[in-house]
N, C-alpha and C positions, 0 to 999 in steps of 0.2 A: 299745663299741657294742652287743655281744651282750647284756651285762648290762642296759643301758638298755632294749633291746627286750624282754628277759625280764621286767623290772619292769613295763613298759607292758602286756604281755600278762597278767601277773598282776593288774594293776589292772583290766583289762577284765573279768576273770572275776568281780569283785566287783559290777560294775554290774548284771548280770541279777538277782542275788539281791535287790538293793535295789529294782529296778523291780517285781518280783513281790510283794515285801513291802508296797510302797506302792500296790498295784493300785487300791484304792478312791480314793486321792487323785488318781491319774492319770485314773481314770474320771470323777470329778466335774469335774476341770480341763478335760478335752477335751470333755465335754458342754457346759460353760459357754462354751468357746471356739467350739464349733460354733454355738451359739445366737447368740453375738455376731456371728460371721461371716455367718450367714444374715440377720441384721438389717441389717448394713452393706452387703450386696451392692448394693441399689438406689442407694447413695450414691456409687458409682464412676462417674466421668465417662469416657465412651467417645469416642475421637477417630476420626472417619471420614474426615477430610481429612488425608492423610499428608504434605502439602507442608511442614508445620511441623517435620518430622523431618530436613530437609536441614541440612548443616553451616552454622553461622552465618556463615562467611566466603565462601560461594559466591554467585555472581551472583543466583540466584533468591531466596535467602533475604533478601539485602539489598534486592532489588527489591520483594519482597512486603511487607517491613517498611516500606519507604518508601511504597508505595501505600496501606497502611493508615493511616500517619501523615499523609501529605500529602493524600490524596484520600478518606480515610475509607471505603475500599472495603468495601461490604457484599456480601451474597450476590447471585449472578446466575445466570440460567438462560435457555437458548434454548428457545422453545416453537414447534413447527411444527404447523400444522393442515392436513390434506389435504382435498381435494375441497370447496373453498369458493369462492364468488364474491367479487369485490372488495368488494361491498357487505357480504357476510357477514363478510368479514375485518375490516372496520371495526367491525362490531358486536362481534366477538369481542375486539377491542382494548379496547373500552369495558367488556366483561364482565371482562376480566383486570384492568383498572384498579380495579375495585370489590372485588377479592379482598383480604381482610384480610392484612396483612403484605407486600403489594406496594407498592413506592414509585413506580416508573415503568414504563411499557411503551413501548418504542420500536418503531415500525412505519412505514416509508415505502413506500407502494405501489410506487413506481417501482423500488425496490431490493429489497424484501422480499416481493414477490408473483411466484411462478413456477409454471408448470405446475399451475394451479388450487390452489396451496398458499401459505400465508402463514407467514412466519417472524417471530416477535416476540422482542425482547430484553427480558427481565423483570428488573428490579432490585428487590431485596428491602429491607425496612426493617431487617433484622437481619443480623449477620455470618454468614458461612457456617458450617455445622456446629453451629449453636446450635438450641435448642428452637424458637425463633421462626422460624428459617429452615426447619426441617423441617416445621413446621405450615403455613407459607406455601406450600411446594412441594406438600404434600398437598392444600391447599385449591385450588391451581391445577389439579391433576389432577382433583379432584372437580368443579370448575367446568366442565371440558371433558369430563366423562364421556360426554356424548352426541355428542362429536366424535372424529374420528380424529387424536388429539393425540400428539405425540412430544416428549419433553423431553431436553435435553442441557445441557452446561455444568456447572461445578464444584458448584453447589448441588444440581443434579439428581443428579450423580454421588454426592455425599455421602448424599443421601436414599435413593437406590437401594442403596447399599452398606449403609446401616443396615437397610433393609428386608430385604435378602437375608441379612444376618447374623442378624437376629432370627428370621427364618423357619428358617434352617438350624440355629441353635444348639439349638433344641428338638428338631428331627428328629434331629440328630446325637447329642444326649444320650440320647434314647430308643433309637436304633439301637445305640449303643455299649453301653448297659446290657444290652440283649437279647443282643448278641454275647458280652459277658462272662459272662452267666448260662449261655448255651448251652455255651460252651467250658468253663467251670468245672464245669458239670454232667457233661460228658464226662470231664474229667481229675480230678475230685474223688474222695475216698475216703469222704466223708460228706456228706449233703445239707445239714446245718445249717451247715457251714463257709461256704456261700454267704451265709447271714445275717451271719456274722461279717465276711466280706469286704465286703459292702454297707455295714455300719456303719462300717468303717474307711475305705472310699472316700468315703462321705457326709461323715464328719467332716473328712477331709483336704480335700475339695473345698470345703466350706462355709468352712473357715478360710482357705484360699488365696484364693478369690474375694472373701471378705469383707474381706481385708486389702489388696485392690487400691486401696482409697481412699487408701492411703499414697502412691500416685503422684499428687502434688499437681496436676500439669498434665494429669492424665487418662492413660488407657492406650489404645493403638491397638486397633482392632477385631481386627486380626490377632493381636496378643499375647493379647488377652482370649479369643478363640475357640480359638486353638491351645493356650494354657495349659490351658484346660478339658479339651479333648479328649486332649491328651498326658498330662495328670496322671492321667486315668482309666486310660490304657493303661500308662504307664511305672511308676506307683507299684505296679502289680500285681506287678511283679517282687519287690519287697521283701516283700509280703504272702505270696506263694507260697513264697519261700525259708523264711520263718519257719514257715509253716503245714506245709510238707512235713517240715521238721526236727522239728516238734512231733509230728506223726503217727508219725514213725519212732521217736521216744523213747517214745511211748505204746505202740507195738508191742513195744518192748523191755522192757515191764513197769513203767516208771516211773509214779508218780502224776502228777496234773495239774500241781501246782506244780513238782515236780522236773523233769518233762518240759519245762515252759515255760522254767525256768532253763537247762537243758541246751541246749534248742533255741536260746535266745537267745545263749547262750555260743558255740555253734558257728556260728550264723547271723549274729551281729553283724559279724564281719570281712567276710563276703560282702556283707551289706547296706550296710555303710559303703563298701567299695570300689566296689560297684555304683552306689550313689548318688553317690559322689564323682566317678566317671568321667563320669556324666551331667552333673553340675554343672560339671565341668571343661570339657566340650564347650560347655556353655551360657555359661560364663564367657568363653570365647574370643569369643563374639558381642559381649560388652561392649566389646571393643577396636575395634569397627568405627568408622569415621569418621562414618557415618550413625547418628544417635542412635536410630533405630528398632531397630538391632541391640542396643544396650545395654539398651533397654527390654524387648525380647523375651527377651534372655538373662537379665536380672534377674528378670522376672516368671516365666519358666519355672523358673529355678533356685530361686526362692522356693517354687514349687509342689513341686519335688522334695524340698527340705529339709523342708517341712511334711509331705509324704507319708512321708518317712523317719522323722521324729519321731513321727508318728502310729502307724506300725508298731512302732517300738521301745518306745514308752511306753504307747500305748493298746491295741494289739492283744493284748499279753500278759494284760492284765486281762480282756479278753473271752474269751480261750482258757481261763483258769482258771475264770471265772464260768460259762461255757457248756460246760464239759467234758462234763457228763452228756448233754445233747441231742446234742452232737457225736459222742459214742461210740455213743449209741443209734441214730443215723441212718446208721451205716456201711453202705456198699454195695460190691458188687464193682467193682473198677476196670475201666474200659472202655479204658484205655490199653494198647495191645499191648506185649508184651515185644520189644525190638529188639536183644537181645544177638547173635543169630545174624546178622542183616543187618549190624550194626555190625562184627562179626568179619570178615564177608566183604568189607566196604568197605576195611578197613585192609590186606587182602591185596593190594589194587590200589594201594597207596600210591606205588609207583614210577612209576605212570602218572598218578595223580591229582595229585600235587604238581607235576610239570613242566607238566601241562596247565593247572592253575590259574594257575601263574606266567605262562605264555604268554598266557592269556586276560586276566589282570589287566594285563599290560603293554600289550597291544593296546587294551584298554578305556581305560587311562590316557591313551594317545595320542589315541584317538578322542574322549574327552570334552573334550580340550583344544581341539577345534574347534567346540564348542557355540556356538549363538547365544543370547544372553540378552535377556530382556525386562525393562524398567525401568518399565513403565507399570502403576501400581496400579489404574487405572480399567479393568479388564478383565472385570468381572462381566457376566453375560448380560443383565441389565436395563439396563446401560449401553451395551453394544456394539450391541444390536439397534436402539434408536432412532437412534444415530449413523449406522448404516448406511442406514436409511430416509431420514434427512435428506440424506445425501450423494447417494443415488441419485435423490432428488427434484430435485436441481439446485442445492442451496445449498452444495455443497462439503463439505470435511471439518470446518469450524468449528474448525480448529487455529490458535488465536490466538497471535500473537507480540506481546509488549508491550515497547516501548522508552520509557524515561523519561529525559529530558534537562533540564538547567537551562533555564528559559524566558527569553525576552527577545530572541531572534534568530530571527524568523520566516523570514527568507531562508535561514538555515543549516538550519532544520528542513525546508524544502522541498527543499533539496539532499540532505539525509539520506533523505527519502522517495523521491526520485528514484533514489538509489543502491540502496536496499533493493528498490524495485520493478523494478530492472534484472534481478533474478534471476527465472528462468522459473517457479520454484515459488511465487512471491508472486502472489496473486490481487489485481490492481490495483483491481478494482471494489469491494473491501471494506476498502480502507485508510481509516483515520479519523484525521484530525489537524486541529485548528483552523486551522493555518496553510495548509492546502491546500483548505479548503472555499471554493468560488467562489460568491459571492452570486448572480451572474447565472444560475447553474444553477437557482435557484429562480424567477427572473423569466422568463428566456427560455432554454430548453435549447439552442437553436441559436445563441445569441450567442457571438461570438468574443472578447468583452471579458472581462477578469478583474478581480475585486475580492474580496479575501480577507477573511474575518471578522476577522482580526487586523490589517487595515489601519486607519489613522487617517483620519477624515473630519471635515470641518467641517459645520456645520449646513446650509449651502447645498448641499454635496455630497450629504448624506443626503436632503434634500428632492428634489434632482434625481434621485436614485436611485429614489425612490418614484414620481416622474413616469414612469419607464420601465415601470412595471407596465402591461400591456395593459388599456386601458379603452375599449371601442368604444361602449358604450351609456351613456345618461345615468346609469343606475343604477351602472354600473361607475365612472363618473367621480365620483359621490358617495362611493363607497367610498374611492377614492384620496384625495379631498379630506379625508375623515374621518381617514384614516391619517396624512396630512401634518400635520393639526392636532394629533393626538396626539404625533407625532414631534417637532414644534416645541417643545411644552411639556415633553416628557420630556428633550430635549436641554438646554434651559435649566436645568431642575431638577437634572439630573445635574452640570452644570458648577458650579452654585452649591453643591452638596452635597459633591462629591468632588474638585474641583480647587482649587488655591490661591486664596485670597481675592483678588478683583480681576481674575480672569481674564476677558478679553473674550469674551462668549458668541458673538459673531459670527465671531471669528477662531479660537476654540479648536478643537482637534481631539481627537476621542475615538475610541478603538478601537470599531469597530462591534459587536464581540461584547460589550464592556462595556456599551454602551448598551442592547443587546437584553436582556442579563441583568438590568440595572437595571429595565427595563420589566416583565419577567416577575416579578421578586421583589417589586416595590413598587407596580406600577401596574395590572396586568391585572385583579386582583380588583376594583379600584374601578370599572373601566369596564365590567365584564361586564353590570351591570344596564342600561347605556345602549345595548346592542346590539339590544334589542328582538327577540331571537330570530333575528337575522340569522346564518344558519348558515354562509354563505360567509365572512363576516368572522371568525367563530369558527374556521373551518378555517385561515385565515391565522394567527390567533393561536396555534393549536395547533402550527403549524410553528415559530413563534417560540419557543414553550415547548420544543420539541424541541432547538432551537439552544441555548437556555439550559441545558438539561440536559446537552448536549454540552460546554458550557464547564465545568460542575461536574465532569464525568467526565474531561475531557481536560486540564484546566489547574488547578493549585493556586496557592498564593501564590508558590511558588518553582520549580515544575517543570511541564513539558509532557509529556503522555502521548500516544504515537502507537501505534496498534494496526494490525497487519497480519494477514492470514490466509494461512497456508501451505497450499497446495493439494497436500497429501500426507499420508500416514499419520504418526502421532505418532512412530513409531520407524523409519521408513524410512531406509535408509542415506544417500540423497541429502538427506533432511531434516536428519539429524545433521551432514552435511557443510556444509549451509547454515548451521546454527546455529554451527558452529565458525568459519566464514568471517565471519559477522556479528559475532560477539563481538570479533573483531579489527578488522573494517571500520568498525563504528560508533565505535570508539575513535579512528579517524582524524579524525572530525568533532568529537567531544566527549571531553575528558579524563575528565570525570565522566559516566558513563552507566550505566544499569541495564537489564538485559534479563531477561525471564522469559516464561513460557508453558509449555504442557504438554510440548512437545518439548524446550525448554530444560532443564526439570526432569529429564526422562529422560536427556538428554545428559550433564548434570552428574553424575547418579548413576552413569552408565556410566564416567565418569572416575575415580570413587572406588572402583569395584568391584574392579579388579585388586588394589589395595592391601589392601582389606578381605578379599578372598578369600584372599590370601596369609597375612594375619594370622590369620584364623579357622582355616585348615587347619594352619598351623605351630603355633600355640599350643594348639589342640585336642590335637594329637598330643603336644606337649611336656608339657602338664598331665597328660594321661592316662599318659604314660610315667613321670612322677615317681610318680604314685599306684601304678602297677603295680610299679615298682621297690621301693617300700615294702611293698606287699602280698606279692609273691613273693620278695623278697630275692634277686633273680636278675637278671643283666644282659641275657642274650639272650632270655629268655622274654617280657618285655614287648614287645620289638621284633617277635618272631614274631607275637604276638597282634594288635598294631597293624597289621602288614603284611597279615594275613589279612582284617581288617575293612576296611582301606583298599582292598584288592582288590575287596571287595564294593561300596564306594562308587564306585570307578571303573566297575564293571560297571553300576551303577544309572544313572550319569550318561552312560554311553555309549549307552544306549537312546534318549534324545531325539535324539542325533546320528544314529543309524541310522534313526530315524523322521522325521528332518528337521523337528523341532518345536523351538521356542524354549523356554527355561526361564526362569521368573521368578527374577530374581537373588536376591531375598530368600528364596524357597523353596530355592534352591540352597544358600545359606549356612546356613539353619536346618537343613536335612536333613543337610548335611555334618557339622555339629556334633552333631546328635541321633543320626544313624546310627552315628557313631563312639562317642559318649558312652554311648548306651543299649544298642546291640546288642553291644558288647564285653562287656557283662555275661554274655551267653550263653557267650562264650569263657572268661571268668573262672570261671564255675560249672563248666564241663566240666574245665578245667585243674585247678582246686582239687580236684575229686572224684578225678580220675585220680592226682594226686600224693599224695592222702590214702590211697588204697587200693592203690597200686602195690606196696608192701611185702608185701601179703597174697597176692599172686599170683606164682607162679614164672614164668609166661608174661606178658610185657608186653602182648601183643595181647589176651589174655583180660582183663587189667586195663582196657585201653582200652575194650573192648566192654562190660564191666560198668559202667564210669564213664558211658559214653554212655547205656546203658539207665537208669541211676539218675537222670540229669539230664534225660532225654528228656521226662518229664511237665512239668517246670519250663519248659524251653525251648519245648515245644509250646504250653503254656498262654499264656505271656507273648507268644511270637512270633506265634501265630495271632491273638491279640487285637490286637496292635499292627499287624499286617498288615491285618487286616479293618478296623480303625479307619481306616487310611490310605485304603483303597479306598472305604469308606463316605463319607469326607470328599470324595473326588473325585467321587462320584456325587450327593451331596446338597448340595454347594456349587458355587460357580462362581468364575472368575477366579483370583486368587493362591492363595486357600485351597484350591480344588479341585486345582490343580496341586501344591501342597504336599502334599496328601493322597496323590496318586498317587505322588509321589516317596517318601513315607514307606512306603506299602504295598509298592512294588517293592523299595525299599532293605532293609526289614526281612526280606522274603521271601528276598532274596539273602543276607543275613547268616545267616539260619537254615540255608540250604542249605550255606553255607561252613562254619559251625560243626559241623554234623552230618556232612557228607560230606568236607570237606577238612581241617579242623583236626585231627581224630584222626590222619590220616596225616602231617600236617605236624609234629605233636608227636613222633610216633614217629621220623620221619626225622631230626629235629634233637635227639633226646633226649641223645645224647652231648655235644653242644655245650652244651645246657642244664645238664647235670650239672656240667660243668667250669666253668661261669660262675656257679654258685651262690655266694652271699655266704659261706656257711660254709666252703666249700672254698677260696675265694680268700683269706679271712682266715687259714685254716690254713696256706696256702702262705707267707704273709707271716710268720706266727709261726715256721714252720720255717726260713725264711731268716734270721730274727733270731737263732735258736739257733745256726745254723751260723756266723754272723758272730762270736758270742761265743766259740765253741769254737776257732776258727782265729786269733783275735787274738794278735799277737806278745807283747803285754804281758798275757797271760792270767793272771787271778787266780781266786780261788774263784768259781765260777758262782753266780748268784742262785738262790733256791729255785724261782722261776718257770721259769727256764731249765732247771733239772734236771728239773722236772716235764714240761716240754715235750719235752725230749729223751727221757725215759722213755716218754712217750706215743707218740712217733714210733717208738721201737724196738719197742714192743709191737705197733704197727700193722704195722711191717715184718715 
């Protein structure tokens, strides 16, 4: 085992020489890759609707797939306009219908006009989250720019998410670059190294973003934005490790090439272990049930690997080529010497270690009581209009969609009655063909019932038209004209769509089918005959709305029923309702499909516990394996992981104490990143201490010296990552903003633990660490083997290896 490790280490030493020797090849290669990446960036598809990332076998996924297949569901948005008269509301409906990209506008004054405000349901011609849908929503906003308009619904959510992301990505990029430059200026030893770092960042970022086109189905806006931001911050670690090693070797008198080879030789194990721990944390995300986890994990891991490769192969060429300007622009270091404070801190180790363990345990318990949010649609541009629409009197617009096999209208009405029996269901906004009473359009006070799905003969339809109020001669003329049309339409429908030979006088047709036939095939032909009669046109507009309802609520095989939940998307009682309905609806139909914003969030909450356990366990497991290989020690990896895990507990205990919910995806991402990325600081400090321990007679002095040596590296990387997180929280909103806040607090917590707690923890556990080193464990096994050979009853001449082992043991004794 030791021989294999020795050969591997010897092989690693040859790599830096080859990299420096081929510096011009790598320079040209990475410049070409950067140009290619920059060209390909615009070709990446960004997904702003995250419902497509649900597990394929969950209710919402199968329901959404069915809706698209059976109903050809396109984009949809709610538009509310405040401070308008009923007349103005009608004019706005006409204005919206003329917007390019809008298919239909649904507005019924008796239902959609409240408190001097009108609510419109706008259906688009394109699918949600497509370029056509985005353009249509923007055109709707522009068309109502002179009105107090508020948009909601999934198409509006996707548009606002895209808008916020595009606005924040530029601001975030600029802010993070400024932060990096300021921090690097403070911690650098030479001004020109900033140019080298910018070139390295730029190349890594261009290559990473340019290769996102490899995600054939697109990449989520969260993965795209977070990957950009975190790559800027996380990849800095590798650059700083190599840069500081390089400057140390130049200070020791080596020339540029030799210094680069030596720096790469010494820094390569740290860079590899540092990057691998981060990748390991991100790899754990790929095990999530929700596919967005695997996408985020893969995209971020790709960015880290590209950053690592850029530092290992591209940065050495820049260091050698730009050595002269680097040396000429040296300046006095602004980073203070922290040897004395570090020495003072370890003196209090007997207080620090127990206090940390107590706080970590309490934080671990506290964070277990956190409340999690599963709603992606939480950006400020989304939340504000929803709140206004709700306060105006139109409710939460929290839709619940149930899809069942069509054909049994009575059973559908029983299902509707069951769902409406729950207090949270707003009965006034239930929509189902089987429950629409035709008499409500003729006489609102009538006690009679006739549903759109009922079958009627021609005589019954004509009798129904006779019931339309007609007091004047003019009104009677209208009714007569309508009967004339209905008579002809009925006969034509029977002749065209019913079996040949069907008696037109006794045949029965579903009322909704006849109305739909009239809209699709007859209304355009009779429009010129109306001679501008606005009242008849108004009647026909209502008929058109009913036909649209048929297309929206009934397909060839299924019926769609929509309800409105009068409660917040993630309210506890709403989740309880969803849970109950998922079982209750199955009592009516063996085949049923349920979806809606609350259903999606509820189903994600069901997968969260499993995903959380998988991410946490495998992050720690992957990193444990890497650290075992890196340190060749059993206890040391456990100590480092426990230290950072304590920081994670403290980070997530803060939302519990502040009584705020955490975005579940933010929690999972930061759990993986905080462990995978900030453990690098612990690795750097531990490596440095173990490397210089033999040069000091006093271990406390050695720890203080190690802390001082790595302080610039940890300060630079840590401050940048912390500031990046806080900037994300300030310049973004929704999920991304909360993710940024968790990143900032988490990184700051890890820095404090590494600088103030870990030195004491390493000193307190040093004896245990020494005893669990691979070399000593292997030596014990070797000693036991020698003793077994010596005491064997059938002892013969010992082997050469056994003699040597025994001799070594005696000499040591």
